[in-house]
C-alpha positions in Angstrom: 14.8 125.6 -13.8 13.2 122.3 -14.8 9.5 122.4 -14.9 7.7 119.4 -13.4 5.4 119.1 -16.5 8.4 118.5 -18.7 9.3 115.4 -16.8 6.0 113.9 -17.8 6.5 114.8 -21.4 9.7 112.8 -21.5 11.8 115.9 -21.9 13.5 115.5 -18.5 15.4 112.5 -19.7 13.0 110.0 -18.1 11.7 107.2 -20.3 9.0 106.7 -17.6 6.9 108.7 -15.3 9.0 109.3 -12.1 5.8 109.4 -10.0 4.1 106.2 -11.1 6.7 104.3 -13.2 4.5 104.1 -16.3 6.4 104.1 -19.6 6.1 107.3 -21.6 7.2 105.6 -24.8 4.9 103.9 -27.3 5.2 100.1 -27.0 6.6 98.3 -30.0 5.1 95.1 -31.4 6.8 92.0 -30.1 8.9 90.0 -32.6 7.7 86.5 -33.3 10.8 85.2 -31.4 9.8 87.3 -28.4 6.3 86.1 -28.6 7.4 82.4 -28.7 9.4 83.0 -25.5 6.3 84.2 -23.7 4.5 80.8 -23.5 2.0 81.0 -20.7 2.2 84.7 -20.3 -0.3 87.5 -21.2 0.1 89.8 -24.2 -2.1 92.5 -25.6 -3.5 91.7 -29.1 -4.2 94.3 -31.8 -6.2 93.0 -34.8 -4.8 94.4 -38.1 -7.2 92.7 -40.6 -10.7 92.5 -39.2 -12.0 91.0 -42.5 -10.5 87.5 -41.8 -13.2 86.8 -39.2 -16.4 85.1 -40.1 -18.1 86.7 -37.1 -17.3 90.4 -37.0 -17.7 90.3 -33.2 -14.5 88.2 -33.0 -12.3 91.0 -34.4 -11.5 92.5 -31.0 -8.3 93.8 -29.4 -7.5 92.8 -25.9 -5.4 90.7 -23.5 -4.6 87.1 -24.5 -2.6 84.2 -23.2 0.4 82.9 -25.3 0.4 79.1 -26.0 3.0 77.1 -28.1 1.9 78.4 -31.5 -1.1 80.7 -30.9 -2.6 83.3 -28.6 -6.0 82.8 -27.0 -8.1 85.8 -26.3 -11.4 85.6 -24.3 -14.3 87.9 -25.0 -16.4 88.1 -21.8 -18.5 91.0 -23.1 -21.0 88.6 -24.7 -23.7 86.5 -23.1 -21.4 83.5 -23.2 -17.6 83.7 -23.0 -16.1 83.1 -26.4 -12.4 82.4 -27.0 -10.6 83.6 -30.2 -7.3 82.0 -31.3 -4.7 83.9 -33.2 -2.1 81.5 -34.9 1.5 82.5 -35.1 1.5 81.8 -38.8 -0.7 84.9 -39.3 1.5 87.1 -37.0 2.3 90.5 -38.5 -0.3 90.0 -41.2 -3.6 89.9 -39.4 -2.6 90.7 -35.8 0.2 92.0 -33.6 1.1 91.4 -29.9 2.4 93.9 -27.4 3.6 93.7 -23.8 1.1 96.5 -22.9 -1.8 98.2 -24.8 -0.5 100.8 -27.4 -1.7 104.3 -27.0 -2.7 104.4 -30.7 -3.7 101.5 -33.0 -1.1 99.9 -35.2 
């Protein structure tokens, strides 16, 4: 007999939760080609190298909007909203993009 708990562990052959539809697999970083195709769409940014920022408060993970050759992330946790741009030329070295937040950091 199949236990309901095993479905949510991915053992029941489901790549997603049959109740809510959430993926059970860990998201993979987008390729640069996939990122370029998402112009105007949101992606989740994970900063790999926090040392490249002059202001340590700019080294944040979060949702950003893809533009032609960069992703803009907004930090609304500060007194004034700050935008942080991540250039495609640094992709894979200082930051990665995902279609949803990873469960664990890259």
